[in-house]
C-alpha positions as CSV (number, residue, x, y, z in Angstrom):
1,X,-126.1,96.8,126.8
2,X,-124.2,96.0,129.8
3,X,-125.5,96.2,133.2
4,X,-123.4,96.1,136.2
5,X,-125.1,95.2,139.7
6,X,-122.8,95.9,142.7
7,X,-124.4,94.7,145.9
8,X,-122.6,93.7,149.1
9,X,-125.7,92.0,150.4
10,X,-125.0,88.3,150.9
11,X,-126.4,85.6,148.6
12,X,-129.2,85.0,147.7
13,X,-130.2,88.7,147.7
14,X,-127.3,89.7,145.6
15,X,-128.0,87.6,142.6
16,X,-131.9,88.0,142.9
17,X,-132.0,91.0,140.9
18,X,-130.0,89.2,137.9
19,X,-132.4,86.1,138.0
20,X,-135.3,88.5,137.9
21,X,-134.1,90.8,135.3
22,X,-132.0,88.4,133.3
23,X,-135.0,86.0,131.6
24,X,-137.0,89.1,130.9
25,X,-134.7,91.3,129.1
26,X,-132.0,89.1,127.3
27,X,-130.6,91.9,125.4
28,X,-129.0,93.0,128.9
29,X,-125.7,91.8,129.4
30,X,-125.8,91.4,133.3
31,X,-123.0,90.9,135.6
32,X,-123.3,90.9,139.3
33,X,-120.5,91.6,142.0
34,X,-120.4,91.4,145.7
35,X,-117.1,93.2,146.4
36,X,-115.9,96.8,145.5
37,X,-112.9,95.5,144.1
38,X,-114.8,93.2,141.6
39,X,-116.9,95.9,140.6
40,X,-114.2,98.3,140.1
41,X,-112.6,96.1,137.4
42,X,-115.6,95.7,135.5
43,X,-117.2,99.0,135.8
44,X,-115.3,100.7,132.9
45,X,-117.5,98.5,130.5
46,X,-120.8,99.3,132.3
47,X,-123.5,101.2,130.3
48,X,-126.0,100.8,133.4
49,X,-124.6,100.5,137.0
50,X,-127.3,99.4,139.8
51,X,-126.1,99.8,143.0
52,X,-126.8,101.6,146.6
53,X,-125.0,105.1,146.6
54,X,-123.3,104.4,150.1
55,X,-121.8,101.2,149.1
56,X,-120.1,102.8,145.9
57,X,-118.9,106.1,147.1
58,X,-117.5,109.1,145.2
59,X,-114.4,107.7,143.9
60,X,-116.1,104.6,142.4
61,X,-116.9,106.5,139.3
62,X,-113.3,107.7,138.2
63,X,-112.9,105.3,135.1
64,X,-116.3,104.8,134.0
65,X,-116.1,106.1,130.2
66,X,-119.1,104.1,129.0
67,X,-121.5,104.7,131.8
68,X,-125.0,106.5,130.8
69,X,-127.4,105.5,133.8
70,X,-127.0,104.9,137.5
71,X,-130.2,103.2,139.1
72,X,-129.8,103.8,142.9
73,X,-131.7,101.0,144.8
74,X,-132.1,103.2,147.6
75,X,-134.5,106.3,147.9
76,X,-131.1,108.8,148.4
77,X,-128.7,109.2,145.7
78,X,-125.7,110.3,148.0
79,X,-122.5,108.5,147.2
80,X,-123.5,109.1,143.3
81,X,-124.7,112.5,142.6
82,X,-122.4,114.3,145.0
83,X,-119.3,112.6,143.3
84,X,-116.7,115.0,141.3
85,X,-116.2,112.1,139.2
86,X,-119.6,111.3,137.6
87,X,-120.1,112.4,134.2
88,X,-122.2,115.4,133.6
89,X,-124.6,113.5,131.0
90,X,-124.7,110.3,133.3
91,X,-128.6,109.9,134.3
92,X,-129.1,109.2,137.9
93,X,-132.7,107.6,139.2
94,X,-133.4,106.4,142.6
95,X,-135.9,104.0,144.0
96,X,-138.8,105.9,145.4
97,X,-142.4,105.2,146.5
98,X,-141.7,101.4,147.9
99,X,-140.4,102.4,151.2
100,X,-143.6,103.7,153.0
101,X,-144.6,100.3,154.3
102,X,-141.6,98.6,155.6
103,X,-140.0,101.7,157.1
104,X,-143.4,102.5,158.9
105,X,-143.1,98.9,160.2
106,X,-139.5,99.4,161.2
107,X,-140.2,102.5,163.1
108,X,-143.1,100.6,165.1
109,X,-140.9,97.9,165.7
110,X,-138.3,99.9,167.4
111,X,-140.7,102.1,169.3
112,X,-142.7,99.1,170.6
113,X,-139.3,97.4,171.6
114,X,-138.5,100.3,173.7
115,X,-142.2,100.6,175.0
116,X,-142.4,97.0,176.1
117,X,-138.9,96.5,177.1
118,X,-138.0,93.7,174.6
119,X,-134.4,93.3,176.1
120,X,-136.3,92.7,179.3
121,X,-138.5,90.1,178.0
122,X,-135.5,88.3,176.5
123,X,-133.5,88.4,179.5
124,X,-136.5,87.1,181.8
125,X,-137.1,84.4,179.2
126,X,-133.7,83.3,179.4
127,X,-133.6,83.3,183.2
128,X,-137.0,81.3,183.1
129,X,-138.4,84.2,185.3
130,X,-142.0,85.0,185.5
131,X,-142.4,88.9,186.5
132,X,-144.9,91.0,185.3
133,X,-144.2,94.7,184.5
134,X,-146.2,97.5,183.0
135,X,-145.6,98.7,179.5
136,X,-146.1,102.2,177.9
137,X,-148.4,103.0,175.2
138,X,-147.8,104.6,171.9
139,X,-151.5,106.0,172.3
140,X,-151.5,109.6,173.3
141,X,-147.7,110.2,172.5
142,X,-146.2,112.8,170.2
143,X,-143.8,111.5,167.5
144,X,-141.9,113.8,165.2
145,X,-140.4,113.1,161.9
146,X,-137.6,114.8,160.4
147,X,-138.2,114.9,156.4
148,X,-141.6,115.1,155.3
149,X,-141.4,113.4,152.0
150,X,-143.2,110.4,150.2
151,X,-142.3,108.0,153.2
152,X,-143.1,110.3,155.9
153,X,-146.5,110.9,154.2
154,X,-147.2,107.2,154.2
155,X,-146.0,106.7,157.8
156,X,-148.1,109.6,159.3
157,X,-151.6,108.2,159.1
158,X,-150.2,104.8,160.4
159,X,-149.1,106.7,163.6
160,X,-152.3,108.4,163.8
161,X,-154.1,105.1,163.8
162,X,-152.2,104.3,167.0
163,X,-153.7,107.4,168.3
164,X,-150.6,109.4,168.3
165,X,-150.0,113.1,167.7
166,X,-147.7,113.6,164.6
167,X,-145.5,116.6,164.1
168,X,-143.7,116.9,161.1
169,X,-140.3,119.0,160.5
170,X,-139.8,120.1,157.0
171,X,-137.8,122.7,155.0
172,X,-140.8,125.0,155.1
173,X,-143.5,125.3,157.8
174,X,-146.7,124.5,155.8
175,X,-149.8,122.4,156.4
176,X,-149.5,118.6,155.4
177,X,-152.4,116.0,155.4
178,X,-151.9,113.7,158.1
179,X,-149.8,115.9,160.5
180,X,-150.8,117.8,163.4
181,X,-148.3,120.2,163.2
182,X,-145.5,121.3,160.7
183,X,-142.1,123.0,162.1
184,X,-139.4,124.5,159.7
185,X,-136.1,123.1,160.0
186,X,-134.9,126.2,161.6
187,X,-137.2,125.4,164.4
188,X,-135.8,121.7,164.7
189,X,-134.6,122.5,168.5
190,X,-138.1,123.7,169.6
191,X,-139.8,120.8,168.1
192,X,-137.4,118.4,169.6
193,X,-138.8,119.6,172.8
194,X,-142.0,118.2,172.5
195,X,-141.4,114.8,171.1
196,X,-141.8,111.5,173.0
197,X,-140.2,109.8,169.6
198,X,-138.1,111.3,167.1
199,X,-138.0,109.6,163.5
200,X,-135.3,110.6,161.2
201,X,-136.1,110.3,157.6
202,X,-134.2,113.1,156.0
203,X,-132.0,112.6,153.0
204,X,-128.2,113.3,153.5
205,X,-127.4,116.6,151.9
206,X,-125.2,119.6,152.5
207,X,-127.7,121.4,154.7
208,X,-128.8,118.1,156.5
209,X,-125.2,116.8,157.6
210,X,-125.3,116.6,161.5
211,X,-128.9,118.3,161.3
212,X,-129.6,116.4,164.6
213,X,-126.7,117.5,166.8
214,X,-125.9,118.3,170.6
215,X,-128.4,121.2,170.3
216,X,-131.3,118.9,169.2
217,X,-130.5,116.1,171.3
218,X,-130.3,117.9,174.7
219,X,-133.2,119.7,174.0
220,X,-135.2,116.4,173.9
221,X,-137.0,115.0,176.9
222,X,-135.1,112.5,179.1
223,X,-138.1,110.0,178.3
224,X,-137.7,110.6,174.4
225,X,-136.3,107.9,171.9
226,X,-134.5,108.7,168.8
227,X,-135.0,106.5,165.6
228,X,-132.6,106.9,162.7
229,X,-134.1,105.5,159.3
230,X,-132.4,108.0,157.2
231,X,-128.6,108.2,156.8
232,X,-125.9,108.2,159.4
233,X,-124.5,111.5,158.5
234,X,-127.8,113.4,159.4
235,X,-127.1,112.6,163.1
236,X,-124.1,113.6,165.0
237,X,-123.0,110.3,166.6
238,X,-120.6,111.6,169.0
239,X,-123.3,114.2,170.3
240,X,-125.8,111.2,170.4
241,X,-123.2,109.1,172.6
242,X,-123.0,112.1,175.0
243,X,-126.8,112.3,175.2
244,X,-127.3,108.7,175.6
245,X,-124.4,108.1,178.4
246,X,-125.7,111.5,180.2
247,X,-129.3,110.2,180.0
248,X,-130.3,113.1,178.3
249,X,-132.6,111.0,176.1
250,X,-133.9,107.6,176.9
251,X,-132.8,105.5,174.2
252,X,-131.7,105.1,170.1
253,X,-132.6,102.9,167.4
254,X,-130.0,103.2,164.9
255,X,-130.6,101.8,161.3
256,X,-128.1,104.1,159.7
257,X,-124.6,104.7,160.8
258,X,-122.1,107.2,159.5
259,X,-119.7,104.4,159.0
260,X,-121.4,101.1,158.0
261,X,-120.7,98.3,158.9
262,X,-120.4,99.8,162.5
263,X,-116.9,99.2,163.5
264,X,-116.8,96.7,166.3
265,X,-115.1,98.7,168.8
266,X,-117.7,101.7,168.6
267,X,-119.1,102.2,172.0
268,X,-122.7,102.5,170.6
269,X,-122.7,98.4,170.4
270,X,-122.5,98.2,174.1
271,X,-125.0,100.6,175.4
272,X,-128.1,99.1,176.8
273,X,-130.4,101.8,175.7
274,X,-129.3,101.5,171.9
275,X,-130.6,99.2,169.2
276,X,-128.3,98.6,166.2
277,X,-129.7,97.1,163.1
278,X,-127.7,96.7,159.7
279,X,-129.8,99.2,157.5
280,X,-132.4,97.0,156.8
281,X,-135.5,99.6,157.3
282,X,-136.8,99.8,154.0
283,X,-135.6,96.2,153.1
284,X,-138.3,93.5,152.8
285,X,-139.5,90.5,151.2
286,X,-141.0,92.4,148.1
287,X,-138.0,94.9,147.7
288,X,-136.3,93.0,144.7
289,X,-139.5,92.9,142.7
290,X,-140.8,96.3,143.7
291,X,-137.3,98.0,142.8
292,X,-136.9,95.8,139.6
293,X,-140.3,96.8,138.2
294,X,-139.2,100.6,138.7
295,X,-135.8,99.7,136.8
296,X,-137.9,98.2,133.9
297,X,-140.3,101.0,133.6
298,X,-137.3,103.5,133.4
299,X,-135.4,100.9,131.1
300,X,-138.2,101.1,128.5
301,X,-137.9,105.0,128.5
302,X,-134.1,104.8,128.3
303,X,-133.8,102.6,125.3
304,X,-136.5,105.0,123.6
305,X,-134.5,108.1,124.5
306,X,-137.3,109.3,126.2
307,X,-134.9,110.3,129.5
308,X,-137.5,112.8,130.8
309,X,-139.9,110.1,131.5
310,X,-137.6,108.0,133.6
311,X,-139.0,107.2,137.0
312,X,-137.4,109.4,140.0
313,X,-134.8,111.0,137.8
314,X,-132.3,113.0,140.4
315,X,-129.6,114.0,137.6
């Protein structure tokens, strides 16, 4: 059985999955590739593909006659399930249930970086300048989470532990443990008005593309911060640029961008109230092990023909 792993990550991360799985599953013929051209040259022989959806893209599946299973290394399957070329019988599973802790810590990193003005700290250190100034507390502030799934449900109690009020924005308005209030997506503009921090976790789907648009951004407080840990496509980046330059919001931390890597000439790079990170919110030191363990669980069901028992099946 041929397993093709396509990852654009640098070494040693790229080969880590093969090194973990190879000795444990000698029946798998594993090949790992770091460029799209290399992967495309070999994907026609693959029975199983392990990848991140945004890295492969819809056209990747044009010539995949043997493909039976795509294991998405991310929680989302956009770039895979939305491909018109993906075989109708190909199984698609996602990696879910391991992102709550790292994504929560990433959100806190960004919130605290804004609150304590990390750039000023670094600037003063470089200037060897000793100048005290007050920071802003998370305690008593309101944080909104767009997309109330497993990650949000793990994140909300952590925000509560910091003394924050937690608001969720979901498909439907319903009580959810750990949240003080839930708005439906249709009320996203109203919800945005009361937030001090707005964390985006919603998956990229047809009805969430650019869901955070100018109306939402311009409704936010001028002291509020946006944190995108979802997909770039859920945020209208042109509207965000206008909101930042017009000081409609105080700042943004972007771990997901519509185009990745973000082009070097993109004006978001140079704004003083923006943090750009290379889509590492859920990526951590235990990720390879945790994702590989989910793959192994599904692999046993796959080999046994118990496809309905495979973990996090999307298709």
